[in-house]
Backbone as CSV, one residue per row, in Angstrom:
resi,resn,N_x,N_y,N_z,CA_x,CA_y,CA_z,C_x,C_y,C_z
1,ASN,9.042,22.268,22.977,8.173,22.672,21.872,8.745,22.135,20.574
2,ASP,7.906,21.360,19.844,8.359,20.767,18.588,8.245,21.729,17.415
3,GLU,7.847,22.972,17.723,7.484,23.908,16.663,6.399,23.276,15.798
4,GLN,5.484,22.567,16.518,4.454,21.811,15.840,3.390,22.690,15.200
5,ALA,3.299,23.945,15.638,2.200,24.778,15.166,2.228,24.954,13.655
6,GLY,3.416,24.925,13.049,3.493,25.165,11.623,3.167,23.975,10.765
7,CYS,3.286,22.764,11.313,3.120,21.567,10.502,1.653,21.195,10.384
8,LYS,1.149,21.217,9.169,-0.228,20.817,8.901,-0.214,19.806,7.760
9,LEU,-0.969,18.725,7.942,-0.967,17.649,6.962,-2.090,17.771,5.942
10,MET,-3.052,18.658,6.181,-4.219,18.702,5.303,-4.564,20.110,4.832
11,ASP,-3.607,21.045,4.856,-3.898,22.357,4.281,-3.635,22.305,2.779
12,ALA,-3.854,23.422,2.087,-3.760,23.437,0.625,-2.364,23.052,0.144
13,PHE,-1.331,23.562,0.808,0.031,23.254,0.385,0.330,21.769,0.562
14,ALA,-0.059,21.197,1.702,0.202,19.783,1.963,-0.545,18.894,0.977
15,ILE,-1.781,19.256,0.649,-2.555,18.466,-0.311,-1.910,18.514,-1.688
16,PHE,-1.413,19.691,-2.088,-0.712,19.808,-3.368,0.515,18.903,-3.393
17,ILE,1.266,18.878,-2.304,2.448,18.021,-2.218,2.052,16.552,-2.318
18,GLN,0.938,16.188,-1.689,0.479,14.802,-1.732,0.073,14.393,-3.144
19,LEU,-0.550,15.302,-3.886,-0.920,15.011,-5.272,0.322,14.826,-6.136
20,CYS,1.351,15.615,-5.878,2.619,15.445,-6.598,3.211,14.068,-6.314
21,LEU,3.138,13.654,-5.053,3.646,12.337,-4.671,2.880,11.234,-5.386
22,ALA,1.556,11.343,-5.416,0.734,10.318,-6.057,1.063,10.197,-7.540
23,ALA,1.231,11.340,-8.206,1.551,11.329,-9.632,2.914,10.698,-9.886
24,ALA,3.889,11.032,-9.053,5.234,10.486,-9.227,5.261,8.987,-8.967
25,ALA,4.574,8.547,-7.908,4.558,7.120,-7.584,3.850,6.322,-8.672
26,PHE,2.752,6.866,-9.204,2.022,6.171,-10.261,2.868,6.051,-11.521
27,SER,3.642,7.087,-11.823,4.483,7.043,-13.019,5.525,5.934,-12.931
28,THR,5.959,5.608,-11.716,6.931,4.517,-11.578,6.302,3.174,-11.904
29,LEU,4.989,3.024,-11.649,4.309,1.777,-11.989,4.191,1.623,-13.505
30,ILE,3.990,2.746,-14.198,3.964,2.700,-15.658,5.330,2.274,-16.181
31,PHE,6.384,2.842,-15.592,7.742,2.465,-15.987,7.992,0.986,-15.708
32,LYS,7.533,0.502,-14.555,7.717,-0.905,-14.198,7.005,-1.813,-15.191
33,ARG,5.832,-1.398,-15.655,5.094,-2.207,-16.622,5.892,-2.401,-17.905
34,HIS,6.562,-1.339,-18.346,7.334,-1.432,-19.581,8.553,-2.331,-19.423
35,LYS,8.959,-2.580,-18.176,10.107,-3.439,-17.918,9.702,-4.886,-17.647
36,GLU,8.393,-5.150,-17.569,7.927,-6.502,-17.255,8.218,-7.472,-18.389
37,ASN,8.498,-8.703,-18.020,8.684,-9.759,-19.012,8.250,-11.091,-18.404
38,PRO,7.088,-11.634,-18.843,6.173,-11.108,-19.860,5.347,-9.949,-19.318
39,ARG,4.847,-9.130,-20.219,4.087,-7.952,-19.823,2.608,-8.310,-19.666
40,ARG,2.008,-7.854,-18.585,0.588,-8.085,-18.368,-0.245,-7.329,-19.409
41,PRO,-1.369,-7.931,-19.845,-2.286,-7.183,-20.717,-2.747,-5.901,-20.028
42,VAL,-3.114,-4.903,-20.828,-3.459,-3.593,-20.280,-4.587,-3.685,-19.259
43,ARG,-5.625,-4.463,-19.572,-6.757,-4.545,-18.647,-6.339,-5.168,-17.320
44,ILE,-5.541,-6.231,-17.377,-5.094,-6.895,-16.150,-4.204,-5.953,-15.345
45,TRP,-3.305,-5.257,-16.035,-2.442,-4.285,-15.356,-3.291,-3.196,-14.711
46,GLY,-4.328,-2.740,-15.428,-5.205,-1.713,-14.880,-5.919,-2.173,-13.625
47,PHE,-6.383,-3.412,-13.626,-7.018,-3.964,-12.427,-6.034,-3.987,-11.259
48,ASP,-4.819,-4.463,-11.522,-3.816,-4.571,-10.459,-3.457,-3.200,-9.891
49,VAL,-3.212,-2.244,-10.781,-2.794,-0.914,-10.343,-3.926,-0.193,-9.615
50,SER,-5.156,-0.383,-10.088,-6.286,0.283,-9.430,-6.438,-0.188,-7.990
51,LYS,-6.102,-1.449,-7.724,-6.135,-1.927,-6.336,-5.127,-1.158,-5.493
52,GLN,-3.961,-0.904,-6.067,-2.954,-0.134,-5.340,-3.395,1.309,-5.126
53,LEU,-4.034,1.902,-6.135,-4.469,3.292,-6.010,-5.516,3.437,-4.907
54,VAL,-6.504,2.544,-4.904,-7.515,2.584,-3.845,-6.860,2.322,-2.496
55,GLY,-5.972,1.323,-2.464,-5.259,1.023,-1.226,-4.409,2.187,-0.759
56,GLY,-3.802,2.911,-1.713,-2.985,4.064,-1.360,-3.802,5.168,-0.711
57,ILE,-5.019,5.392,-1.241,-5.902,6.400,-0.647,-6.296,5.992,0.767
58,VAL,-6.612,4.709,0.934,-7.014,4.211,2.259,-5.872,4.348,3.252
59,ILE,-4.677,3.884,2.874,-3.563,3.893,3.828,-3.114,5.324,4.116
60,HIS,-3.195,6.214,3.117,-2.838,7.616,3.365,-3.801,8.240,4.369
61,SER,-5.093,7.975,4.186,-6.087,8.507,5.124,-5.843,7.976,6.528
62,LEU,-5.538,6.681,6.622,-5.246,6.083,7.926,-3.993,6.699,8.541
63,ASN,-2.993,6.991,7.701,-1.751,7.583,8.209,-1.986,8.981,8.775
64,VAL,-2.797,9.772,8.077,-3.083,11.125,8.565,-3.823,11.061,9.899
65,VAL,-4.849,10.209,9.961,-5.607,10.063,11.213,-4.706,9.546,12.321
66,ALA,-3.895,8.517,11.999,-3.003,7.934,13.008,-1.970,8.945,13.486
67,SER,-1.529,9.839,12.601,-0.529,10.841,12.976,-1.082,11.810,14.009
68,TYR,-2.325,12.234,13.817,-2.935,13.150,14.782,-3.282,12.441,16.083
69,ILE,-3.733,11.174,15.978,-4.055,10.418,17.192,-2.794,10.126,17.996
70,SER,-1.749,9.655,17.302,-0.501,9.310,17.991,0.165,10.540,18.586
71,GLY,-0.069,11.703,17.970,0.558,12.927,18.458,-0.121,13.546,19.652
72,GLY,-1.286,13.019,20.028,-1.985,13.552,21.187,-1.438,12.981,22.480
73,ASN,-1.771,13.622,23.576,-1.370,13.124,24.892,-2.468,13.422,25.905
74,PRO,-2.414,12.805,27.079,-3.492,12.979,28.061,-3.727,14.423,28.476
75,GLU,-2.707,15.281,28.370,-2.871,16.681,28.757,-3.608,17.489,27.698
76,GLY,-3.866,16.867,26.550,-4.585,17.563,25.494,-3.690,18.310,24.536
77,ASN,-2.386,18.265,24.731,-1.460,18.921,23.817,-1.249,18.058,22.579
78,GLN,-0.836,18.693,21.501,-0.621,17.984,20.245,0.827,18.143,19.825
79,SER,1.536,17.021,19.736,2.910,17.093,19.260,2.916,17.167,17.738
80,ASN,4.083,17.282,17.174,4.232,17.517,15.743,3.662,16.364,14.918
81,PRO,2.570,16.574,14.163,2.002,15.488,13.358,2.919,15.061,12.219
82,CYS,3.811,15.951,11.776,4.749,15.571,10.719,5.711,14.488,11.195
83,VAL,6.079,14.544,12.475,6.946,13.505,13.032,6.253,12.158,12.961
84,TRP,4.983,12.128,13.351,4.247,10.871,13.358,3.919,10.401,11.953
85,TYR,3.701,11.328,11.028,3.476,10.920,9.641,4.750,10.308,9.070
86,PHE,5.882,10.924,9.376,7.163,10.368,8.951,7.336,8.950,9.486
87,LEU,7.029,8.752,10.774,7.177,7.427,11.381,6.225,6.416,10.750
88,ASN,5.005,6.852,10.440,4.057,5.953,9.780,4.580,5.502,8.424
89,ILE,5.093,6.448,7.639,5.638,6.100,6.331,6.853,5.187,6.482
90,PHE,7.723,5.522,7.424,8.943,4.739,7.627,8.617,3.292,7.984
91,VAL,7.702,3.100,8.925,7.360,1.737,9.357,6.545,1.017,8.281
92,ASP,5.602,1.729,7.642,4.781,1.111,6.591,5.632,0.529,5.474
93,THR,6.660,1.265,5.085,7.450,0.876,3.917,8.642,-0.010,4.264
94,THR,8.787,-0.369,5.511,9.860,-1.296,5.913,9.229,-2.532,6.549
95,ILE,9.008,-2.484,7.840,8.388,-3.605,8.537,6.977,-3.857,8.015
96,GLY,6.267,-2.774,7.694,4.879,-2.900,7.261,4.704,-3.733,6.010
97,VAL,5.654,-3.658,5.077,5.549,-4.448,3.850,5.561,-5.936,4.179
98,GLY,6.442,-6.330,5.091,6.491,-7.735,5.499,5.218,-8.160,6.207
99,ILE,4.702,-7.280,7.074,3.447,-7.582,7.767,2.310,-7.720,6.759
100,LEU,2.255,-6.790,5.795,1.209,-6.830,4.775,1.287,-8.108,3.960
101,TRP,2.480,-8.485,3.558,2.651,-9.709,2.771,2.154,-10.921,3.550
102,GLY,2.513,-11.004,4.834,2.100,-12.135,5.653,0.591,-12.195,5.835
103,ILE,-0.031,-11.038,6.109,-1.483,-11.000,6.296,-2.202,-11.359,5.004
104,HIS,-1.741,-10.775,3.892,-2.381,-11.029,2.601,-2.239,-12.492,2.208
105,ALA,-1.062,-13.061,2.421,-0.849,-14.477,2.110,-1.724,-15.360,2.993
106,GLY,-1.891,-14.963,4.245,-2.753,-15.716,5.152,-4.199,-15.713,4.698
107,PHE,-4.683,-14.535,4.284,-6.040,-14.448,3.747,-6.197,-15.343,2.518
108,GLN,-5.214,-15.288,1.622,-5.271,-16.096,0.413,-5.355,-17.586,0.745
109,TYR,-4.540,-18.017,1.679,-4.506,-19.436,2.040,-5.842,-19.879,2.642
110,ILE,-6.370,-19.079,3.563,-7.618,-19.453,4.237,-8.800,-19.422,3.270
111,LEU,-8.920,-18.342,2.503,-10.091,-18.167,1.650,-10.093,-19.104,0.452
112,ILE,-8.920,-19.334,-0.135,-8.851,-20.147,-1.349,-8.663,-21.620,-1.033
113,HIS,-7.675,-21.926,-0.205,-7.329,-23.330,0.027,-8.197,-23.997,1.085
114,LYS,-8.630,-23.236,2.080,-9.426,-23.824,3.156,-10.929,-23.681,2.911
115,LEU,-11.369,-22.472,2.592,-12.798,-22.233,2.387,-13.243,-22.481,0.951
116,LYS,-12.277,-22.692,0.039,-12.554,-23.021,-1.358,-13.398,-21.949,-2.058
117,LEU,-13.130,-20.684,-1.748,-13.849,-19.595,-2.391,-13.193,-19.258,-3.724
118,SER,-13.991,-18.929,-4.713,-13.464,-18.610,-6.041,-13.340,-17.106,-6.232
119,GLY,-12.573,-16.725,-7.241,-12.437,-15.320,-7.603,-11.483,-14.527,-6.751
120,LEU,-10.726,-15.193,-5.883,-9.848,-14.485,-4.953,-8.375,-14.689,-5.251
121,GLN,-8.044,-15.480,-6.278,-6.644,-15.656,-6.651,-6.107,-14.323,-7.150
122,THR,-5.141,-13.765,-6.439,-4.699,-12.408,-6.715,-4.186,-12.250,-8.137
123,GLY,-4.648,-11.220,-8.822,-4.205,-10.913,-10.172,-4.886,-11.716,-11.254
124,VAL,-5.829,-12.598,-10.906,-6.558,-13.400,-11.891,-8.015,-12.963,-11.862
125,TYR,-8.501,-12.467,-13.006,-9.825,-11.857,-13.048,-10.819,-12.620,-13.915
126,GLY,-10.407,-13.759,-14.463,-11.321,-14.599,-15.221,-11.599,-14.082,-16.622
127,ASP,-12.558,-14.742,-17.274,-12.927,-14.406,-18.645,-13.828,-13.176,-18.689
128,PRO,-13.818,-12.446,-19.819,-14.822,-11.407,-20.012,-16.213,-12.053,-19.943
129,PRO,-17.287,-11.306,-19.672,-17.410,-9.850,-19.785,-16.794,-9.084,-18.617
130,LEU,-16.709,-7.769,-18.807,-16.076,-6.898,-17.823,-16.776,-6.976,-16.467
131,GLN,-18.107,-7.100,-16.482,-18.850,-7.146,-15.217,-18.392,-8.317,-14.352
132,LYS,-18.154,-9.456,-14.975,-17.683,-10.633,-14.241,-16.279,-10.400,-13.700
133,GLN,-15.430,-9.765,-14.499,-14.071,-9.473,-14.050,-14.077,-8.454,-12.913
134,MET,-14.995,-7.487,-12.977,-15.077,-6.479,-11.924,-15.481,-7.096,-10.587
135,LYS,-16.320,-8.127,-10.635,-16.710,-8.804,-9.395,-15.496,-9.453,-8.735
136,ARG,-14.656,-10.093,-9.550,-13.436,-10.692,-9.011,-12.498,-9.602,-8.485
137,TRP,-12.394,-8.508,-9.230,-11.550,-7.394,-8.800,-12.013,-6.860,-7.450
138,LEU,-13.332,-6.720,-7.275,-13.874,-6.198,-6.025,-13.583,-7.148,-4.864
139,LYS,-13.691,-8.452,-5.107,-13.365,-9.431,-4.063,-11.904,-9.295,-3.639
140,GLN,-11.016,-9.217,-4.640,-9.584,-9.121,-4.344,-9.257,-7.794,-3.668
141,LEU,-9.932,-6.719,-4.092,-9.715,-5.412,-3.473,-10.121,-5.442,-2.001
142,THR,-11.233,-6.103,-1.706,-11.698,-6.197,-0.320,-10.666,-6.892,0.554
143,VAL,-10.099,-7.982,0.046,-9.066,-8.705,0.794,-7.835,-7.827,0.986
144,TYR,-7.454,-7.101,-0.062,-6.271,-6.244,0.008,-6.472,-5.103,1.006
145,ILE,-7.644,-4.455,0.974,-7.928,-3.359,1.904,-7.963,-3.877,3.338
146,ALA,-8.578,-5.040,3.539,-8.602,-5.631,4.881,-7.187,-5.906,5.375
147,SER,-6.316,-6.360,4.469,-4.914,-6.608,4.830,-4.214,-5.313,5.212
148,LEU,-4.476,-4.239,4.460,-3.879,-2.937,4.765,-4.322,-2.423,6.131
149,ILE,-5.606,-2.556,6.420,-6.123,-2.061,7.698,-5.512,-2.830,8.861
150,LEU,-5.413,-4.150,8.729,-4.799,-4.952,9.788,-3.324,-4.600,9.953
151,MET,-2.642,-4.361,8.830,-1.237,-3.951,8.897,-1.095,-2.636,9.645
152,LYS,-1.989,-1.677,9.344,-1.917,-0.371,10.002,-2.200,-0.493,11.495
153,LEU,-3.116,-1.367,11.880,-3.382,-1.598,13.301,-2.143,-2.155,13.999
154,CYS,-1.415,-3.023,13.300,-0.164,-3.555,13.858,0.864,-2.443,14.047
155,VAL,0.928,-1.508,13.083,1.876,-0.395,13.170,1.518,0.522,14.339
156,ILE,0.234,0.836,14.482,-0.199,1.685,15.598,0.119,1.019,16.931
157,LEU,-0.107,-0.296,17.008,0.237,-1.037,18.227,1.731,-0.945,18.503
158,LEU,2.532,-0.997,17.437,3.981,-0.885,17.582,4.369,0.460,18.182
159,PHE,3.692,1.536,17.759,3.967,2.861,18.314,3.653,2.918,19.806
160,HIS,2.583,2.255,20.204,2.214,2.255,21.624,3.182,1.412,22.452
161,LEU,3.688,0.331,21.854,4.627,-0.528,22.579,6.009,0.099,22.675
162,PHE,6.361,0.911,21.660,7.689,1.529,21.626,7.546,3.039,21.417
163,PRO,7.086,3.771,22.436,6.880,5.222,22.293,8.169,5.985,22.029
164,GLN,9.312,5.357,22.329,10.593,6.016,22.078,10.855,6.210,20.587
165,LEU,10.043,5.590,19.731,10.179,5.816,18.296,9.987,7.285,17.947
166,SER,9.201,8.000,18.754,8.992,9.426,18.488,10.298,10.201,18.606
167,ASP,11.192,9.764,19.499,12.495,10.423,19.626,13.300,10.274,18.338
168,PHE,13.198,9.099,17.722,13.875,8.873,16.442,13.317,9.806,15.375
169,GLY,11.985,9.951,15.349,11.361,10.841,14.375,11.785,12.285,14.555
170,HIS,11.843,12.745,15.809,12.294,14.113,16.081,13.747,14.304,15.657
171,TRP,14.568,13.294,15.884,15.982,13.395,15.523,16.155,13.519,14.011
172,VAL,15.403,12.711,13.260,15.508,12.752,11.800,15.042,14.097,11.249
173,LEU,13.979,14.644,11.822,13.387,15.879,11.293,13.920,17.144,11.942
174,GLN,14.899,17.010,12.804,15.409,18.167,13.541,15.865,19.287,12.614
175,TRP,16.466,18.922,11.493,16.999,19.930,10.576,15.892,20.697,9.844
176,THR,14.644,20.189,9.892,13.537,20.883,9.222,12.695,21.704,10.182
177,MET,12.935,21.585,11.488,12.114,22.294,12.465,12.242,23.807,12.272
178,GLY,11.117,24.487,12.276,11.114,25.926,12.095,10.813,26.358,10.682
179,ASP,10.865,25.416,9.720,10.532,25.730,8.332,9.378,24.821,7.923
180,TYR,8.175,25.330,8.039,6.968,24.532,7.812,6.958,23.877,6.440
181,LYS,7.205,24.660,5.380,7.103,24.111,4.029,8.194,23.082,3.755
182,LEU,9.404,23.337,4.232,10.483,22.371,4.050,10.137,21.055,4.740
183,GLN,9.585,21.155,5.937,9.228,19.949,6.688,8.147,19.152,5.961
184,VAL,7.126,19.840,5.459,6.047,19.167,4.741,6.559,18.542,3.449
185,VAL,7.410,19.264,2.713,7.954,18.729,1.461,8.777,17.472,1.718
186,PHE,9.592,17.497,2.770,10.403,16.313,3.069,9.540,15.153,3.545
187,VAL,8.618,15.451,4.480,7.820,14.389,5.105,6.773,13.817,4.157
188,MET,6.202,14.670,3.288,5.079,14.229,2.466,5.420,14.091,0.990
189,LEU,6.670,14.378,0.597,7.040,14.215,-0.810,8.359,13.477,-0.969
190,ILE,9.452,14.068,-0.500,10.770,13.491,-0.776,10.925,12.113,-0.143
191,PHE,10.736,12.029,1.174,10.903,10.742,1.852,9.863,9.712,1.407
192,PRO,8.559,10.061,1.371,7.582,9.074,0.904,7.803,8.646,-0.534
193,LEU,8.280,9.570,-1.392,8.501,9.217,-2.791,9.540,8.114,-2.897
194,ILE,10.642,8.282,-2.195,11.694,7.262,-2.226,11.178,5.940,-1.668
195,MET,10.532,6.000,-0.503,10.073,4.781,0.158,8.872,4.154,-0.551
196,ASN,7.957,4.988,-1.051,6.763,4.452,-1.701,7.067,3.827,-3.048
197,ILE,8.075,4.341,-3.747,8.467,3.713,-5.003,8.895,2.276,-4.741
198,ILE,9.715,2.097,-3.706,10.140,0.744,-3.337,8.935,-0.088,-2.905
199,GLN,8.076,0.502,-2.062,6.904,-0.216,-1.555,5.941,-0.561,-2.683
200,PHE,5.668,0.380,-3.600,4.735,0.132,-4.689,5.228,-1.005,-5.573
201,TRP,6.522,-1.048,-5.830,7.066,-2.106,-6.662,6.900,-3.457,-5.979
202,ILE,7.158,-3.489,-4.666,7.016,-4.747,-3.930,5.554,-5.168,-3.882
203,ILE,4.651,-4.234,-3.559,3.230,-4.561,-3.459,2.667,-4.940,-4.817
204,ASP,3.143,-4.313,-5.888,2.693,-4.682,-7.225,3.011,-6.139,-7.503
205,THR,4.131,-6.609,-6.970,4.485,-8.015,-7.109,3.542,-8.889,-6.287
206,ILE,3.080,-8.369,-5.141,2.165,-9.127,-4.286,0.793,-9.256,-4.935
207,VAL,0.254,-8.152,-5.485,-1.132,-8.154,-5.956,-1.285,-8.718,-7.360
208,LYS,-0.209,-8.846,-8.128,-0.356,-9.404,-9.467,-0.238,-10.918,-9.412
209,HIS,-0.780,-11.580,-10.448,-0.727,-13.031,-10.520,0.663,-13.481,-10.922
210,ASN,1.202,-14.448,-10.202,2.513,-15.000,-10.516,2.356,-16.034,-11.611
211,SER,2.909,-15.748,-12.783,2.691,-16.609,-13.939,3.374,-17.955,-13.820
212,THR,4.241,-18.147,-12.825,4.931,-19.427,-12.694,4.132,-20.414,-11.857
213,ILE,2.991,-19.956,-11.281,2.198,-20.823,-10.423,1.024,-21.375,-11.212
214,ARG,0.894,-22.715,-11.220,-0.229,-23.364,-11.878,-1.403,-23.394,-10.912
215,LEU,-2.545,-22.824,-11.286,-3.697,-22.786,-10.405,-4.394,-24.130,-10.379
216,ASN,-4.912,-24.486,-9.215,-5.694,-25.693,-9.055,-7.047,-25.474,-9.709
217,GLN,-7.393,-26.292,-10.702,-8.629,-26.091,-11.433,-9.857,-26.338,-10.566
218,ASP,-9.695,-27.091,-9.483,-10.817,-27.291,-8.569,-11.124,-26.018,-7.801
219,GLU,-10.102,-25.167,-7.643,-10.273,-23.927,-6.901,-10.696,-22.785,-7.818
220,GLU,-10.163,-22.769,-9.038,-10.468,-21.694,-9.993,-10.782,-22.343,-11.336
221,ASP,-12.010,-22.856,-11.499,-12.313,-23.662,-12.675,-12.553,-22.841,-13.923
222,ASP,-12.668,-21.546,-13.783,-12.925,-20.725,-14.964,-11.920,-19.591,-15.087
223,VAL,-10.680,-19.865,-14.670,-9.655,-18.827,-14.693,-9.174,-18.577,-16.115
224,LEU,-9.049,-17.311,-16.458,-8.396,-16.918,-17.703,-6.943,-16.652,-17.399
225,ILE,-6.047,-17.375,-18.047,-4.629,-17.132,-17.841,-4.304,-15.759,-18.408
226,THR,-3.756,-14.906,-17.574,-3.651,-13.492,-17.925,-2.341,-13.102,-18.580
227,ASP,-1.402,-14.009,-18.658,-0.144,-13.662,-19.292,-0.281,-13.750,-20.803
228,ASP,0.666,-13.194,-21.512,0.619,-13.194,-22.966,0.781,-14.599,-23.533
229,GLU,1.518,-15.465,-22.844,1.717,-16.832,-23.284,0.876,-17.752,-22.429
230,GLU,0.187,-18.717,-23.024,-0.639,-19.630,-22.269,0.224,-20.684,-21.606
231,TYR,-0.300,-21.230,-20.508,0.405,-22.293,-19.806,0.378,-23.566,-20.650
232,ASP,1.458,-24.284,-20.583,1.478,-25.620,-21.146,0.773,-26.551,-20.172
233,GLU,-0.006,-27.497,-20.662,-0.784,-28.361,-19.785,0.086,-29.196,-18.867
234,ASP,1.339,-29.414,-19.239,2.224,-30.232,-18.410,3.036,-29.412,-17.437
235,THR,2.833,-28.076,-17.451,3.613,-27.224,-16.556,3.198,-27.476,-15.131
236,PRO,4.136,-27.736,-14.218,3.766,-28.011,-12.822,3.184,-26.783,-12.160
């Protein structure tokens, strides 16, 4: 018995803990912005961060669903969902970041360089008006969400290929068994906060435009350079 009866991922206490996590993780992105050099304009930063916020809601929902699915067994019993949520966070923020980067880069290469589609260069939203920029943002968000979903499918497949990972999760959480609130606070706040801060910083680097890369004008003929300093025409 995992003492699983006490662990709930979607009751009022767990939701409150999740909101605390979201607020703390978002505050780190604000701090990161103040440390940027050069600093992205507010609108561009807002576009980039909003992609992460939407992506965070999607991946959190997938993690909760995956935790309950992974915790089931053919006999109909339900193992501790907190163990599986912990494992989802652990894999997402370690191996998952690399998988996400590879999938996202693959989408970028195929859509931009092979299919010659415009508006998909990550972190580049073009000239105003806002409606035109929002269209580019929506295109980039779609690619990012698709990358997240594929990454999560890879993680779920990993759990099925290596079911012994659950033993690792039980071992890590053994000291919290029997204390429902302590287990939820650790699994849904303390551990994710540490790991998500690292993950958010890395993903923020993925979704923002790299100012050192000169865009091919044939691919993005109406790109607005989003950094505070404009590119020199001779910059490679």
